[in-house]
C-alpha positions in Angstrom: 107.5 211.2 -57.5 111.2 210.7 -57.7 112.8 207.3 -57.6 115.8 207.1 -55.0 118.5 205.1 -56.5 121.8 204.1 -54.1 124.8 203.5 -56.2 127.8 201.5 -54.9 130.5 203.7 -53.0 128.6 206.9 -53.8 125.4 208.8 -53.0 122.2 208.0 -54.7 121.1 210.2 -57.6 117.4 210.9 -57.8 115.6 212.2 -61.1 112.0 212.9 -61.7 110.1 210.6 -63.8 108.3 212.1 -66.4 105.2 210.0 -65.6 104.5 207.1 -63.1 105.0 203.6 -64.4 101.8 201.9 -64.7 102.4 197.9 -64.1 99.8 195.4 -63.6 100.9 192.6 -61.2 99.8 189.2 -62.3 98.2 188.6 -58.9 96.4 192.2 -58.5 92.8 192.7 -57.7 92.0 193.8 -61.1 92.1 190.6 -62.5 89.3 189.3 -60.0 87.5 192.5 -60.5 87.5 192.0 -64.3 86.4 188.2 -63.9 89.7 186.6 -65.0 88.9 183.4 -62.9 88.6 181.1 -65.9 91.3 178.3 -65.6 92.9 180.0 -62.8 94.1 176.6 -61.4 96.0 175.8 -64.7 99.8 176.2 -64.2 100.7 176.5 -68.1 98.5 179.4 -68.8 99.5 181.3 -65.8 103.2 181.0 -66.8 102.8 182.3 -70.2 100.8 185.2 -68.8 103.3 186.0 -66.4 106.3 185.8 -68.8 104.5 188.0 -71.2 103.9 190.8 -68.3 107.3 190.3 -67.3 108.7 191.0 -70.8 106.4 194.1 -71.1 107.7 195.5 -67.9 111.2 195.2 -68.7 110.8 196.9 -72.1 108.9 199.8 -70.4 111.7 200.3 -67.7 114.6 200.2 -70.5 112.6 203.0 -72.4 112.4 204.9 -69.4 116.2 204.7 -68.2 117.5 205.5 -71.7 115.4 208.8 -72.1 116.6 209.8 -68.8 120.1 209.1 -69.5 121.1 208.1 -65.9 123.0 204.9 -65.1 121.3 203.1 -62.5 122.7 200.6 -60.1 120.5 197.6 -59.1 119.7 197.3 -55.5 117.9 194.2 -54.0 115.7 194.8 -51.0 112.7 192.7 -49.6 112.3 191.2 -53.0 112.2 194.1 -55.2 114.6 194.7 -57.7 116.0 197.7 -60.2 117.6 197.0 -63.4 121.4 198.2 -63.8 121.8 199.5 -67.2 118.5 197.9 -68.6 120.3 194.4 -67.9 120.0 191.9 -65.1 123.4 190.9 -63.3 123.3 187.5 -62.1 125.9 188.5 -59.3 123.1 190.5 -57.4 120.5 188.0 -56.2 117.2 188.2 -57.0 116.7 191.7 -57.5 118.6 191.7 -60.8 116.8 188.6 -62.1 113.1 190.1 -62.0 111.8 193.5 -63.5 110.6 196.3 -61.2 107.0 195.1 -60.0 105.8 198.5 -58.4 106.5 202.0 -59.9 108.6 204.7 -58.2 105.9 206.2 -56.1 105.6 203.0 -53.9 109.6 201.8 -53.9 111.2 201.9 -50.5 114.3 203.8 -49.5 117.1 201.8 -50.7 120.1 201.7 -48.0 123.5 201.2 -49.0 124.7 197.5 -49.5 127.5 196.2 -47.5 130.9 195.8 -49.6 130.8 192.1 -48.9 128.1 191.9 -51.3 130.6 192.9 -54.2 132.9 189.9 -53.4 129.9 187.7 -54.1 128.8 184.6 -52.0 127.9 181.3 -53.1 124.6 181.3 -55.0 121.6 179.0 -53.6 120.2 178.6 -57.1 121.0 177.4 -60.5 120.1 179.1 -63.9 118.4 176.9 -66.6 116.1 177.7 -69.7 112.4 176.9 -69.9 110.5 176.1 -72.9 110.8 179.6 -74.6 114.7 180.1 -74.1 114.2 182.3 -71.1 116.1 182.1 -68.1 114.8 179.9 -65.3 116.3 180.2 -61.9 115.7 177.0 -59.6 116.6 177.1 -56.1 117.9 174.7 -53.9 115.8 172.9 -51.2 116.3 174.5 -47.6 118.0 172.4 -45.1 116.4 173.3 -41.8 119.6 172.0 -40.0 117.1 170.5 -37.3 119.0 169.7 -34.0 116.1 169.1 -31.5 116.6 166.0 -29.7 112.8 165.4 -29.8 112.8 162.6 -32.7 109.0 162.0 -32.9 108.3 165.8 -34.1 106.0 165.5 -36.8 107.1 166.7 -40.4 106.0 170.3 -41.0 103.4 170.2 -43.6 103.1 174.0 -43.8 105.2 175.5 -46.7 103.9 179.0 -47.0 105.0 180.2 -43.7 103.6 181.4 -40.6 100.8 183.4 -42.3 97.2 183.0 -41.4 95.1 181.5 -44.2 92.5 184.4 -43.5 94.6 186.8 -45.5 93.8 184.7 -48.7 90.2 184.2 -48.2 89.5 186.3 -51.2 92.1 184.5 -53.5 91.7 181.0 -55.0 95.4 180.3 -53.8 96.8 180.2 -50.3 100.4 181.2 -50.8 103.5 180.7 -52.9 106.0 177.7 -53.0 109.9 178.5 -52.7 109.9 178.6 -56.9 107.5 181.6 -56.8 104.4 179.3 -58.0 100.9 179.6 -56.6 99.7 177.0 -54.0 96.2 176.0 -55.0 93.6 176.0 -52.3 92.4 172.7 -51.4 89.3 171.8 -53.1 86.0 171.4 -51.0 83.1 169.3 -51.9 79.6 170.5 -52.2 76.9 170.0 -49.6 76.0 166.5 -51.1 79.5 165.4 -50.9 79.9 166.5 -47.5 76.7 164.5 -46.3 78.1 161.4 -48.1 81.5 161.9 -46.6 79.6 162.2 -43.0 77.8 159.1 -43.7 80.7 156.9 -44.9 83.2 158.3 -42.2 86.5 157.3 -43.2 89.1 155.8 -40.5 90.7 158.8 -38.6 88.2 161.3 -39.6 87.5 164.2 -37.2 85.6 166.5 -39.1 88.0 169.5 -38.3 90.2 171.5 -40.7 93.9 171.9 -40.2 94.3 175.9 -39.7 97.9 175.4 -41.1 97.1 173.7 -44.4 93.3 174.2 -44.7 92.9 170.4 -45.5 90.6 168.2 -43.4 92.5 167.0 -40.3 92.7 163.1 -40.1 94.2 161.3 -37.2 96.8 158.7 -38.1 96.6 155.0 -36.8 99.3 155.7 -34.0 97.2 158.7 -32.8 94.0 156.7 -32.8 95.6 153.7 -30.9 96.5 156.3 -28.4 93.2 157.7 -28.0 91.8 154.3 -27.6 94.4 153.4 -24.8 93.4 156.9 -23.0 89.6 155.9 -23.2 90.4 152.6 -21.8 92.2 153.8 -18.9 95.5 152.2 -20.1 99.0 153.8 -20.4 99.3 155.8 -23.7 102.9 154.4 -24.3 102.8 151.1 -26.2 104.4 148.2 -24.7 104.5 149.9 -21.0 104.3 147.1 -18.6 102.5 148.1 -15.5 103.7 145.0 -13.4 107.4 144.3 -14.3 109.0 141.2 -13.1 110.5 141.5 -9.6 114.1 142.2 -9.5 115.6 140.2 -6.7 118.1 142.5 -5.0 119.4 139.9 -2.7 119.9 136.3 -3.6 118.4 133.8 -1.3 121.9 131.8 -1.4 124.0 132.1 1.5 127.3 132.6 0.6 130.2 131.2 2.9 133.0 133.4 1.9 132.7 137.4 2.1 132.4 139.4 -1.1 135.6 141.0 -0.3 138.5 140.2 2.2 139.7 143.8 2.5 140.0 145.1 6.3 137.6 147.3 7.7 138.0 150.8 6.6 139.1 153.4 9.3 135.9 155.8 8.5 133.7 153.1 10.3 135.7 153.9 13.7 136.2 157.4 13.6 133.2 159.8 14.2 131.8 161.4 10.9 132.2 165.0 10.7 129.2 165.4 8.5 126.8 163.8 11.1 128.3 166.0 13.6 127.5 169.0 11.5 124.1 167.9 11.0 123.5 167.2 14.9 124.9 170.9 15.4 122.3 172.0 13.2 119.4 170.1 14.8 120.4 171.4 18.3 120.4 175.2 17.0 116.9 174.6 15.5 115.6 173.2 18.9 117.3 176.1 20.6 115.7 178.7 18.2 112.3 177.0 18.4 112.2 175.8 14.9 111.9 172.3 16.1 109.5 171.6 19.1 109.9 168.4 21.5 107.4 165.7 21.4 104.5 166.4 23.7 102.2 163.6 24.5 98.7 163.9 23.7 96.3 164.8 26.3 94.2 162.0 28.0 90.8 162.0 26.6 88.0 161.8 28.5 86.1 158.6 29.5 83.2 159.4 27.1 85.6 160.1 24.1 87.4 156.7 24.9 83.9 154.9 24.4 83.8 153.8 28.3 80.2 152.9 29.4 79.3 153.8 32.8 76.3 152.2 34.9 74.4 153.8 37.6 74.4 150.8 40.2 72.3 152.7 42.6 69.4 153.8 40.0 66.8 151.5 41.7 68.1 151.1 44.9 65.8 150.0 47.5 66.4 150.8 51.3 68.1 148.0 52.9 69.2 147.3 56.6 72.9 148.3 57.5 75.2 145.3 56.5 78.8 145.0 55.5 78.1 143.8 52.1 75.8 146.6 51.4 77.2 149.6 49.6 75.0 152.3 50.0 74.6 155.1 47.4 77.0 158.4 48.2 75.3 161.1 49.4 75.4 164.6 48.1 78.0 166.9 49.2 76.5 169.3 52.0 76.1 173.0 50.6 78.9 175.3 50.8 79.3 178.9 52.1 78.5 180.3 48.6 74.9 178.8 48.7 74.2 180.4 52.1 71.7 183.5 52.4 74.3 185.4 54.4 77.8 184.1 52.7 81.0 185.6 53.9 82.3 188.7 51.9 84.9 186.9 50.1 82.3 184.7 48.5 80.2 187.5 47.3 80.9 188.6 43.7 81.9 192.1 42.6 80.4 194.2 40.0 82.7 192.7 37.1 82.2 189.0 38.1 78.4 189.7 38.3 78.1 191.5 34.8 80.4 188.7 33.5 78.0 186.0 34.9 75.0 187.6 33.5 76.4 188.0 30.2 77.6 184.3 29.8 75.3 181.7 28.4 73.6 179.6 30.6 75.3 176.5 29.6 78.8 178.2 29.9 78.3 179.3 33.4 80.4 177.9 36.0 77.5 177.8 38.7 73.8 177.8 38.1 73.3 180.6 40.8 75.1 183.7 41.9 75.7 184.1 45.6 73.8 186.7 47.2 73.8 188.3 50.7 70.6 188.7 52.7 70.4 190.3 56.3 67.9 187.5 57.5 66.2 184.5 56.4 62.9 186.1 56.1 64.1 188.6 53.4 65.3 185.9 51.0 62.7 185.8 48.0 61.0 182.9 46.5 62.5 180.9 43.6 62.1 183.0 40.4 62.0 180.1 38.3 59.5 177.9 40.2 56.6 178.4 37.9 58.4 177.9 34.8 60.1 174.5 35.9 56.7 173.2 37.2 55.0 174.0 33.8 57.9 172.4 32.1 57.6 169.3 34.2 53.8 168.9 33.8 54.3 169.6 30.1 56.7 166.6 30.0 54.5 164.4 31.9 51.5 165.2 29.4 53.4 164.7 26.4 55.5 161.7 27.5 53.7 160.0 30.1 55.6 157.1 31.8 53.3 153.7 32.3 54.8 151.0 34.3 54.5 147.7 32.4 54.8 144.3 34.2 56.9 141.8 32.7 55.1 138.6 31.6 56.4 135.4 32.8 55.0 133.0 30.5 56.4 129.5 29.8 56.8 128.9 26.0 55.7 125.4 26.3 52.2 126.6 27.4 51.6 128.6 24.3 52.0 125.5 22.1 48.9 123.3 21.6 48.5 120.2 23.4 48.6 117.6 20.8 47.2 114.1 21.6 49.8 111.1 21.9 50.0 109.0 18.7 49.1 105.9 20.8 45.7 107.4 21.3 45.4 107.9 17.5 45.6 104.4 16.3 44.9 102.6 14.1 47.6 103.9 11.4 50.3 101.7 9.5 53.5 101.2 11.3 55.2 98.1 9.6 55.7 96.7 6.3 53.7 93.6 5.7 54.5 92.5 2.0 57.0 93.2 -0.6 55.9 93.0 -4.2 58.9 92.2 -6.5 58.6 91.5 -10.4 59.0 94.8 -12.2 62.6 95.6 -14.0 63.5 99.1 -13.2 61.5 101.7 -11.1 57.8 101.6 -10.3 56.3 104.9 -11.4 52.8 104.3 -10.2 50.3 102.0 -8.5 46.7 101.9 -7.5 44.3 99.8 -5.3 41.0 98.7 -6.9 37.8 100.0 -5.1 36.8 96.6 -3.9 40.5 96.5 -2.2 41.4 93.2 -3.3 43.7 94.1 -6.1 46.8 96.1 -6.6 47.8 97.4 -10.2 51.3 98.7 -10.8 53.3 100.0 -14.0 56.8 100.7 -14.3 59.9 101.6 -16.6 59.6 98.1 -18.1 56.4 98.9 -20.0 54.2 96.4 -18.3 51.2 96.5 -16.2 51.0 94.0 -13.4 48.3 93.0 -11.3 48.7 91.7 -7.9 46.7 90.2 -4.9 46.9 92.6 -2.3 46.8 90.2 0.8 49.1 87.6 -0.7 51.4 89.7 -2.8 50.9 87.0 -5.8 50.9 88.3 -9.2 47.9 87.2 -11.2 48.1 89.1 -14.6 50.4 91.3 -16.4 50.7 92.9 -20.0 53.1 94.6 -21.9 51.8 97.6 -23.4 55.1 99.3 -25.0 58.7 97.8 -25.3 60.3 101.2 -25.3 58.1 103.6 -23.2 57.5 103.4 -19.6 54.1 103.2 -17.9 53.9 106.7 -16.3 50.4 106.2 -14.3 47.7 103.6 -13.6 44.4 104.3 -12.4 41.1 102.2 -11.7 37.6 103.4 -12.6 35.6 104.4 -9.3 32.6 102.4 -8.8 31.7 98.5 -8.3 29.5 98.2 -11.3 32.6 97.9 -13.8 36.1 96.7 -13.4 38.2 99.1 -15.7 41.7 99.9 -15.3 43.4 102.9 -17.2 46.8 103.5 -17.9 49.1 105.9 -19.9 52.3 105.3 -21.4 54.0 108.2 -23.5 51.2 109.8 -25.6 48.8 106.7 -25.6 46.1 106.1 -22.9 44.6 102.6 -22.5 41.4 101.3 -21.1 41.9 97.7 -20.1 39.5 95.1 -18.5 41.8 92.7 -16.9 40.3 89.0 -17.4 40.6 88.2 -13.6 37.0 88.8 -12.3 33.8 86.7 -12.8 32.4 86.4 -16.2 29.7 88.7 -15.5 31.7 91.5 -14.3 33.9 91.2 -17.2 31.1 91.2 -19.5 29.4 94.5 -18.1 33.0 96.2 -18.0 33.3 95.6 -21.8 29.8 97.0 -22.4 30.6 100.0 -20.6 33.8 100.5 -22.7 32.4 99.5 -26.1 29.2 101.8 -25.8 31.3 104.6 -27.1 31.9 102.8 -30.3 28.2 103.1 -31.2 28.1 106.9 -30.4 31.0 107.6 -32.6 29.6 105.6 -35.3 26.4 107.7 -35.3 28.2 110.9 -36.1 27.2 113.2 -33.3 29.1 116.2 -34.9 26.7 116.3 -38.3 26.9 119.6 -39.8 29.6 121.0 -37.6 33.1 122.1 -38.9 35.4 119.4 -39.0 38.5 120.2 -36.8 41.6 118.3 -35.8 40.5 116.1 -33.0 41.7 116.4 -29.5 42.6 112.6 -29.2 42.2 109.7 -31.4 40.1 106.8 -30.1 40.6 103.2 -31.5 41.0 99.7 -31.0 44.9 98.4 -30.1 44.6 95.5 -32.3 43.4 91.9 -31.8 46.6 90.9 -29.8 46.2 93.2 -27.2 42.2 92.9 -27.2 42.6 89.3 -26.3 44.8 90.2 -23.5 42.2 92.7 -22.2 43.3 95.9 -23.6 39.8 97.2 -25.3 40.7 100.9 -26.1 43.7 103.0 -27.2 43.5 107.0 -27.1 46.3 108.8 -28.6 46.9 112.3 -27.4 49.4 114.9 -28.6 51.8 114.8 -25.6 53.2 112.6 -23.0 50.5 112.0 -20.5 51.7 112.1 -16.6 48.4 112.2 -14.7 45.1 110.4 -14.9 42.1 111.7 -12.3 38.5 110.1 -12.6 35.5 111.6 -11.6 33.6 109.8 -8.7 30.9 108.8 -11.0 33.1 107.1 -13.4 31.8 108.8 -16.6 34.5 111.3 -17.1 38.2 111.5 -16.4 41.0 113.9 -17.1 44.7 113.7 -18.1 47.5 116.3 -17.8 50.3 116.5 -20.2 52.6 118.9 -18.7 54.5 119.6 -22.1 51.3 120.7 -23.9 50.2 124.1 -24.3 46.8 124.4 -25.0 46.3 120.5 -24.9 48.0 120.2 -21.5 44.6 119.3 -19.8 41.9 117.0 -21.5 38.8 115.8 -20.2 37.3 112.5 -21.6 33.7 111.2 -21.6 33.7 107.3 -21.7 30.3 106.8 -22.8 30.9 108.9 -25.8 34.6 108.2 -26.5 35.0 111.9 -26.7 37.8 114.3 -25.8 37.8 117.9 -25.0 40.1 120.6 -24.3 38.7 122.9 -21.9 41.5 125.5 -21.6 42.4 127.5 -24.8 45.4 129.1 -22.8 46.5 127.9 -19.4 48.7 130.4 -17.2 51.5 128.3 -16.4 52.9 125.0 -16.8 50.1 122.3 -15.8 51.2 119.8 -13.3 48.2 117.5 -11.9 44.1 117.8 -12.0 41.6 116.6 -10.0 37.6 116.6 -9.6 35.8 117.7 -6.5 34.5 114.7 -4.6 31.2 116.1 -4.0 30.7 119.3 -6.3 31.1 120.0 -10.0 34.3 121.9 -9.3 37.5 121.0 -11.2 40.8 121.8 -9.7 43.9 122.6 -11.9 47.5 122.8 -10.5 50.3 124.6 -12.2 53.8 125.2 -10.9 52.8 127.9 -8.4 49.0 128.2 -8.2 45.9 125.9 -8.0 42.8 127.2 -9.8 39.2 126.0 -9.2 36.8 126.2 -11.9 32.9 125.8 -11.8 32.1 123.4 -14.6 28.3 124.1 -14.6 28.9 127.8 -14.7 32.1 127.7 -16.6 33.9 130.1 -14.5 37.0 130.6 -12.4 36.1 130.2 -8.5 39.4 130.6 -6.9 43.1 130.7 -7.0 44.7 128.9 -4.4 48.3 130.1 -3.4 50.5 127.4 -1.8 53.7 129.6 -1.8 55.7 126.6 -3.1 58.3 126.9 -5.7 57.1 123.8 -7.8 54.0 122.0 -7.1 54.4 118.3 -7.6 50.7 116.9 -6.5 47.8 117.6 -4.3 44.7 115.9 -3.1 41.3 116.8 -1.8 39.9 115.8 1.6 36.7 113.5 1.0 34.9 116.4 2.8 36.0 118.7 -0.2 36.8 121.6 2.1 40.5 121.0 2.9 43.5 120.1 0.5 47.0 119.1 0.9 49.9 120.0 -1.6 53.2 118.5 -1.8 55.9 120.4 -3.5 59.4 119.7 -4.7 60.8 122.3 -2.2 60.3 119.5 0.5 57.2 121.2 2.0 53.9 119.8 2.7 50.9 122.5 3.0 47.3 122.1 4.4 44.8 124.5 3.0 41.4 125.3 4.4 39.4 126.3 1.5 36.7 128.0 3.7 39.5 129.8 5.5 42.0 131.3 3.0 43.7 130.7 0.1 47.0 130.7 2.0 48.3 127.7 3.7 46.9 126.8 7.0 49.9 124.8 8.0 53.3 124.2 6.5 55.1 120.8 7.4 58.6 120.4 6.8 59.9 117.0 7.6 61.7 115.8 4.5 65.1 116.2 3.4 64.1 116.0 -0.3 61.5 116.7 -2.7 57.7 115.5 -2.0 56.5 113.5 -5.0 53.2 112.1 -3.8 50.4 113.3 -1.3 47.2 111.1 -0.6 44.0 111.5 1.7 42.4 108.1 3.1 39.1 107.9 1.3 37.4 105.4 3.7 36.7 107.9 6.5 39.7 107.3 8.6 41.4 110.7 9.6 44.8 109.8 7.8 46.8 111.3 5.1 50.4 110.5 3.7 53.3 112.0 1.7 56.1 110.0 -0.3 59.4 111.6 -0.8 62.6 111.2 -2.6 64.5 110.6 0.4 63.0 107.2 0.7 60.5 107.8 3.6 56.7 107.8 4.1 55.5 110.1 6.7 51.9 109.2 7.9 49.7 111.9 9.7 46.7 112.3 11.6 44.3 114.8 10.2 41.0 115.4 11.8 38.4 117.8 10.3 35.1 118.5 12.1 32.2 120.2 10.8 32.4 123.0 13.4 33.6 126.2 11.6 34.8 127.5 14.9 37.4 124.4 15.2 40.3 124.3 13.2 41.8 120.9 11.9 44.0 118.9 14.2 47.2 117.8 12.2 49.5 115.4 14.3 52.6 113.5 12.8 52.3 109.9 13.5 54.8 107.5 12.0 57.9 107.6 9.5 58.0 104.5 7.3 61.2 103.5 6.0 62.2 100.4 3.8 62.5 101.8 0.3 66.1 102.5 -1.3 67.1 105.5 -2.9 68.1 105.0 -6.5 69.6 107.9 -8.6 68.2 110.5 -6.1 64.7 108.9 -6.7 62.8 107.5 -3.5 59.3 106.7 -3.1 57.4 107.8 -6.3 53.6 107.0 -5.6 51.3 106.1 -2.7 47.8 105.0 -2.2 45.4 104.1 0.8 43.2 100.9 1.0 39.5 102.1 0.5 38.5 100.8 4.0 41.4 99.5 6.0 44.2 101.9 7.5 46.7 100.3 5.0 48.8 102.1 2.7 51.1 100.9 -0.5 54.1 102.6 -2.0 55.9 102.4 -5.0 59.9 103.1 -4.9 62.6 103.7 -7.3 64.0 100.3 -6.3 61.7 98.4 -8.2 59.2 97.2 -5.4 55.7 98.0 -4.0 55.4 97.6 -0.2 52.4 97.2 1.7 52.1 98.9 5.1 49.8 97.8 7.7 
C-alpha cells in the first residue's frame, strides 16, 4: 500500500512503505478481547495510557519518514493527521496536533486544501501543558447562536451528537465530549435496586429511559402539573381564566354632547363603489345559476302536521230527513273504467298492462285493470274471492270482537252502609272533669279495676291519685326529684290494691293508704310474699350470674308513704303491662339490647329476660287476655310467642314506619296499632298478618290506642295534634262477618305544648267514659 500525500501548490508524491504501520488504538476492540476492562472508568489511568501510546506512534512515524527521505506536508481531513517533517505545526488545525492513528492502507485520499488555509484563521483552542509537560489543547465552548423565538425550548442534555446509543452497546462508554474524553455510560442498578426503586417511587418517575442520554426519564414539577391539569379536564396553561370579567364596550352613561363635532363625511351620501361591485357579482352568480332563489317549503300533509281526524259517521244510525241532520257522503258511482265493456280509450295497451303487472301491489294507482268483455255473462268470477274470505275468517278466529256493555254503577252504592253515630250510643262526647295539680307534662294515667280511683304520673316526679267522679286529689307521693314518672299501671284484680310506677331505671310497687285496712293489709301481704322466697335461696347450687333486676326496699320514709318495693333495672322503663291474673307483669326498655323486655314474678320477686337477642328496637309488649301468648312490638313488626311452648307463633306486619303502641281486643282475635306516621291500623289475627283496615284521621303522630275492656264496642286513640278519636268497633263471633268500624266522635280540649298533645288514654272498666293525659299538665274525664 502506498500513502498518497498532497503538498501545498504541487502534486502529491507517493512512495511505497516498506511495511504497514501497526497502530493499536486506545479504543480498539483488541483491548476488550484481552480483558482490559479493569478500571475502565478511571480517567487518570486512561490519560496516561493514551499519552504513552501517542508517544510510541509519533516515534514510529518519524523513523519511517526519515528512512524514506521524503518531506511530507501535513494535511487535515476528517480528524486524521499526517506529520510534516516529523513535527507538529500548530497552524494547521487538529491534524498537526495528533499522531497518525491509522496506517497508510486505510488512509483516505487527501485533497488539495484551500489557499486560505495558509493565511490561518482565528483558532478556537488554546494550548496549555499537562502534568507531564506535554502540550494540551483546550477548545472553547461552542456558542449555538440560537435565534429561535421559542423561549420555552428545553436545554439540550445530549452532548454526543445525533448518534443512536445502540452503536455503543458493546462499549462501556457512550461517546466522547468536545475535549476527546469518554462519556461514561450511566450506571444501572441491580435487580434488587430496581425493585427497591419501584417500591419507593420518586416524584416524577416514569419507568422509561431517555433515548438521547440513556438516563432514567423523570418529569419535572411543571410537567407533572400540566399532566394533572389535563387529567382534571382543566386548561394546561397556568393562570388561564376561563371566565374573564366582562368588558363593557358601551357605558350606560348617556353623553349630552357628541364625541365629535366634525361634519358628516361625503362618503355617507355617495353610493359606495365597493358595494356596487359586490351587487354586480351577486347578480352575475344568480344569472349563472350558482345562487338559487329561495323556494318556500312544500306544504306538508295533514298527517305529518299532526292533525287528528275523526270519523263523525262511524256509528251513524238511520235518521229521518231533517235540516239539522247531515248524512254521510255517499261513495262516488263507478266510472267507465270499471265497466265490463269500457270504451276503447280506457283500455290499457300492452306496455301499460306490463307495467301494471310488474309494479308492486301497494304502488299501483288502481287495484284493478280495465278489461273488455262482449257481454255480461262472459265476465269471470272474482279471482281473489276465496283468498279474501279465508283471511277474513282467520281474522275473526284470531281476534274475535265481543260487544261489551258499559256498566253504569253509582260509586256511592259500592260503599258499605254504615250505621249512624246516633244509633251507636253510648260513647263519650263531652269533657266532664279536668284534673289539675301536676307541674309539667302528664305522661301516663290509669283507672283502677274498681273504677273509683285515677292514678297519674308526670314530669314533676310525683304520683297522684284522684277521685274519679269528683276530681279531688286524695293522695300523692314524690318518687324522684329529678326523673319523671314515665308510666303508671294498676294491678288487675280486686283482691289487692297495688299500683306499679316506673321512673328512669327504677320500678316501684306501691300500696296507697286510701282504702280500707283489710284491703291494704292483704295488698301488703301479696307484695311482701316475695321476700321470703328470696330469703330461702331458690337458686341453690346454680351458677351465680348478674341478676337482671335488683329487688329491694326503698327505705323507711317511702315505706311509710306506701312505697314497698323498688326494682332497679338496667335501662329506662317506658312500658308496664300486667298479666290478667296479676301474678306477672312485663316491662319494656327500648334502649336495652338483650334486656329490652323483662318479665317479673310478683310472688317470687324474680326477674327474667326471655330474649337473648331481639330483632329490632322494642317499643311495647302485652299479654294475651285469654291465652298464654306474649306480644312484643318493635319498630315495624309485632311478634307473638307461645309462652307454654316457648316458640314464635306469628309475625304481624302492620306496614307502619314506627309503631308507637298497640292494644288487644278483649276477645283476643283483633288488634289495633298506632304509629308515629299518623296511621291507626286494625288487624284481624284470624284473617291475615296484614292490616284489615287503615284509618288516617290525625294530622300528627298517634301516641296511644286503647280498647274498652268492659264489653262495650269502643276504642280510642290519642294524638299529638291534641285530639282524641272515638271509634265504634263491633266484633262478632261469626267468622263470615267482618268487624264493623265506624268513627264516632273527635274530642278536643287539650292544648299542644312543644309539638306534644295527648300522651296517654284509658277507659273506665264498666262505663263508656275515658280519661286522657295531656302535655298541657291536665287530665280530662270524657263522658
